[in-house]
Every structure is written in C-alpha cells, then in structure tokens.
N, C-alpha and C positions, 0 to 999 in steps of 0.2 A: 503493499499500500504505499502510495506517494505520501509523505508527511512533511510539511513544510512548518518549521516553528520560526514566527517572527516576531519583533517587539509590538508590545500591546498597542493597539491604534486607540487614539482618544475616541474618535468618531468616524464612523464611515456613510458616505452619503446613500439614505435609503430611495433609489431612484424609481425603477419601474415595479418595484413590489407591489404598490398597491396605489389606488386613486379613484376616480370615477369610474372605476373598472376594477380590476382585481385589488384586493385590500392589503394593508399594512399593519401599525404599531398602536400601543395603547395611550392615546392622548387622555390626560385627567384621571389615569390609573395610580396605583400606589407601587412603589417597588416591592419586588417579592411577591410571595404567593404560592399557589401550588403547582407541583410537577416542575420545579425550578432544578430539579436535579434529574429530570427526564426530557431535556429540551436542549438543543444545538440552534446554531445558525447556519443556514444556508446561503451561500453567496455565488454570485456569477461575475465573470469578468466584462460584462457591461455595466456594472455598477450597481446591479440589483442586491438587495437584502431581503430575506425572509425568515422565517421561525420554523424550525423541523422538530418534530415530536419523535423521541426514542422509543420503538415498540419492540425491539429485541436489542442485545448487547451490540450489534453490528448492522441494524436496519433502522432507517428513520422514515418517517411518514410526513408529507409537507403537500403544499399545493401544487397542481401540475403548473399552473402558469408562472411558476418561480424558476422553471428549468426550460426555458425558452430554446427552441431548436438551433443547434450550431455554436450555442454557448459553452465555456468551460466551467464547471461548478466544483466549489468546496464545501465540506461541512467543516463548520468552523466551532471551537470551543476554547476556553482559556485554562491553562494549565500552570500553575505556579508562577503566577504574574506575566504570562508569556500568550500568545495567541497562536494556537496549532490549527492548519489548514489541512484536512485529509480529502483526496480525491476518491470520488465513489468508483467502485467496480463494477457496479451496474443500476441503471436507472429503468424503471418501469413506470410510465403513465398510464392512467386507466384509459382503456380502450374506447370510452365514450368522451374522453375530453375534446374539447374543439377550442383551440386557441383564439379564434376570432366569434367567440359565442356572443359577446355582447353586441358588437357591431351587425351580426347577423341575426341576433335576438333568437337564437337558438338553443336547445338543451345542451348541456355541458356537465360531465362529473369531474371537478376540478381537484383530483388526487393523484399523487404520485409517491411511489416507495424508492428508497435509495440503499443499495447494501453495500457497507464497506469490507474492504479487503481484510480486516481484522477488527475485533471488537473495541469499542469504546472502554476508557478506563472505567475500574472497577467501583468508581464513585457514582457512576451514572445509575439511576433507575430505569427501570422499565415502565412506561405510562398505562394504566389499566384503560381499556376500549369497553363501550357499552352498545348494546343493540337497542337498549330501553326507550331511547327518545328521552323527550322533556316531559314536564307535566302540563303541557300546553300553555296557551297564551296567559300571560299574567305569572307564571313561575321563573324562578330567577336561575340564571346562567352566568358563569364566569370565564371570561375571556382573558387569554394571556399571552405574551409574546415578547420578543427582543425589539419591537419596532420604535418608531418615533414617540418620545414622550412629549415634544411639541411639535404641532405640524409646520413644516418647512425647513426646521434645523436638524440637519443630517447629523450634528454632533450629539443629539439627545437619543441616538440608537446604541442598542449593545447592553442595555439594562434589562433585566427580566420584571417586568411589569404585569399587573392584573387589576380588575375591574369587574364589579358585579353589574349585570345587566338584566333588564326584563324580556323575557320571548315575548315577540310581537305576534308572530304567526309560526306555529313550530315545525310546518313541513312544507309550506309554499304550494303553489298549484300542481307542480310535478311531483311532490312528496319526496323531493330530494333535498331540500334547503331548510336551514333554520334561520330566522330573522330575529334580531334582538335589538334594543336600544335603553342607551344609558340617560342618564339624567345628567343636566348641567354640562353638556358637550363632552361626554365621556364614553369611548367607544375604541375599536380597532383603527390603526393608522398604518402610514407605510411601514413595511417591514413586519407587521404580525401575521401577514398572510403565511398559511402553512401552521399556525400556532393551534393550541387547543380549544375548543370551547367545552367547558366543563359541567357536568349536573351536580346536584347536591351530595354525591357520594365522591366527587371529584375523580371521576371517571369522563374519559374523553367521548362525547357525545356527537361533536362535528368538528370539521377543519376549517379555519377562517380562511375565506376566500374572496371577501370583497368588503368594503366601506364606504360611507358617504358622510357628508356634514352638511349643516344648515348653511344657508346664505353665501352658497358658491365653494363651501369648503370642502375637502376631501375626507375628513375625519370628524367623529365625534356626534355622530347623529345614529344611523343604522349601521350595524354590523352582521354580515350574512355569513354563514358558514354551509360546508357540505356534510350533511349528516353521513356519518360511517356504519349506523347499522344496515341499511340498505346495500351498502357496497361491501359487506362482510365476505361474501363469496369470493369476490376479486381480491381482498387483502388476503384472506386464507390461502387462496390457491398460489398467488404470487410468492408469500412467504413459504408456503410449501415445497416450492420449486426450489427454494434456498435452504429447505430443509431448517424452517424455523418457523415459530408458533406464535402468535400474538396473545397478548394476557386479556382475554375476553371475560367481561363480567355479567 
C-alpha cells in the first residue's frame, strides 16, 4: 500500500465535495461527537475533500460523487501529529450512481466503497450500520463529518464535528433518501459528504450526499443522505468479494 507521511496541514480547501449539488461539512456544529474513531478523510487531486466511514479495518464507505472519474484519491488520517495519505487498492461505486443526476433530474444512489491494501491502525473502530431507518418525520438524527465549520473558509475543515438535526421526510419519493434540517443555520457543508447520519443508537442510517442553505448559501438548511438499509445487498456483496463483513445492527 502506498503510504505517504506529510507535515500536518493547517487547512485544506473543500472545493467540489459539496454545494448546491453534492454536500459537504458541519456548519454550526460542535467539535467531537460519535464515530470520531471510525472516520477518515477522503481526498482527491482536484482539491476535493470528503468524509469516509470505516466499515471494516481496511474498508471505507463514502459518497460516490467524492470519487470523480480520472482523479487520484487518498484516504487521510492523522497519526502522531502528522498527516498520513493512503492510496486505495480498490474502488467500487454503486452501479446506480449517476454523476450528473442533479442536472439530469434522475435517480442516483450516491455510495462507494474503498478497500485499502492493509488495515488502518488498531485505534480505529468499525462503524455500526443499520437497516432500521429512522423514527419518521420529527425524529432526531445526528450528522457528522470533517467538513467546513464556516462556509467559505477552507481552513475550517479537518475537525470532526457533529450536530443534531430533525428528520423532515425519512425516505423521499424514491424511498432511498433521508432529509433533515437543523435550527439556526446548522447542517452539513463542504467536506461532510460521505459522512454518517446516525440514529439514536449511534448506528449509521444514511451517508451524507447533499446540502443547501437559505438565502443562496450552500450550507445550514437541508441536509440529504442516501439511506444504506435499501443498499445492504450491494454493500454486503461488495465487501464479500473482498472477504470482509460489515457490522450490521
């Protein structure tokens, strides 16, 4: 596995990872929160930053739009004050992912799995996944990620943040999406794409894929995620080919 150790960056611009299309980071959230030991950053050489969820010691679940065709990718984490960059050994996007779905107004399943050539350090945990869905509109969901803490400020990425949102509509017309809204301008932003949306048991119910804000802003209003329960067959089949197994609850 290609492993590069670099001096820790103070901040990295979260460019194409989210916006009025694919989503990104937690604005208005608090530092820390659940699954901070089961998450990494996913970077590509076009300047994009996303979040990834550790679902096996050497497998990361993220949003497929975080992995644009033709780009080079790295899984990033911090180790003893330094930034470690790992090159994935394999990438599998969901077969129903459509990169231009927003423009074409078509259905897309925005999920991808990355396999590393060797396990992450032992300090990393494995995130629990759930097929249970949410409690419906008005129930709570936690969104977390490494994205922007302040919209437009690329130096505010890289810190694990979380926020509690209220479910607006648990499934969407296609029954593959989860929508949630925070109060006071809180929600996902650039760099949070690929991060977890968690139910009350702190299990991953959806992967953040999109965000928008009020008044022309890109963050702080609605946060959208792709439900993983309906995609369990694809997740299990992909990980099974790698002789891995997800932690379903």
